[in-house]
N, C-alpha and C positions, 0 to 999 in steps of 0.2 A: 198245602200245595207242594206239588213235586216231588213226593215219594216215590219209589218202585210198586210202593202197594198202591198207588191210586190208576183210577181207572175211569172212564165215561158212561154214561148211558142215558138214549134217547128214550123217553116215556113220551107216550100219547094216552090221555084218560078220556073216556069217550063216556059218555052220561049225563046228567044233567051236571054240569062243570062250569058254565059260564051264567054271569050272574049270581052268583052264589058266594062271593069271596073268596075261591079258589086259587086266583093267583096270589093276592096277599097271605093267605093261607100255607099256601105252596111257599113263599121268600122266606115266612116266619121260621119254617119248620128247617128247612134248607141252611137259613142262618144258623139255629140252635145245634145242626149237625155238620158245620163247617163245611160245606159243600160249596162249590162256587158254579155259574151257569146262569140257566133264563127261565122264565118260565111266562109263554105267550099264549093267547086264543089262537083259534085256528080257524079259518073259513066256514068248516064245516061242522062246526059246536063241538067240535072238540078240544084238549087244552093239551099243548107240547110243551115236555118240559126236559133242556139240555142240563144234567148236573155232571159234575167230575168232581172227584175226593176218592176216602176209601171203600175199600168194596162192601164192608160192614154200615157206614152212612149210607152207599148206594141205596142197602139194602133193605135199613132202616126207611128210608125214604120211600122207597118201592112197597112198603107194609102200609104205611103212612097214606100214600096214595089212590090205595084200595077204602080208602073211609073220605079222605077230605072232611071239608067245616061240615058243618052241622046240615045246612042248606043243599046240601050238594045229593047228589043220587050217581054213585059208579057203578055202569055198567061192568067195563074194562078197562085191564091199562095192559096197553103193548110195551113192551121193553128189549130195545138193541142195546148192543153193547159197540163198545170205539175204545179207542187210546185216547188218554184226553189229550185237548187240544194244549190247553196251558194259558187259553186267551183271555181267561174271566179271573178275575183277584174275588167277585163278590158275587152275588147273588140277586138277581131286580126282576121283575116285569120289563122285557120289551114289547114292542107294537109291532 
């Protein structure tokens, strides 16, 4: 983290993405990609992901979010770009 290549994205994943292991699978994928941030369920049934890291790693996570774990059904993934906050040192589930 902390290089000029770093950026951040907020992804909102829509579909059957709660109660299917989506958050924990996302943590594992994000850690593999060396991303920092969090994943959490939203009241509307979607899952929100905040991730910071290299553009390539963010693109890889975005592609994976369209599939998710095997029990998930992803209908749509919204993506918004931001400057990285630098607040996160790892990747975890928040509530």
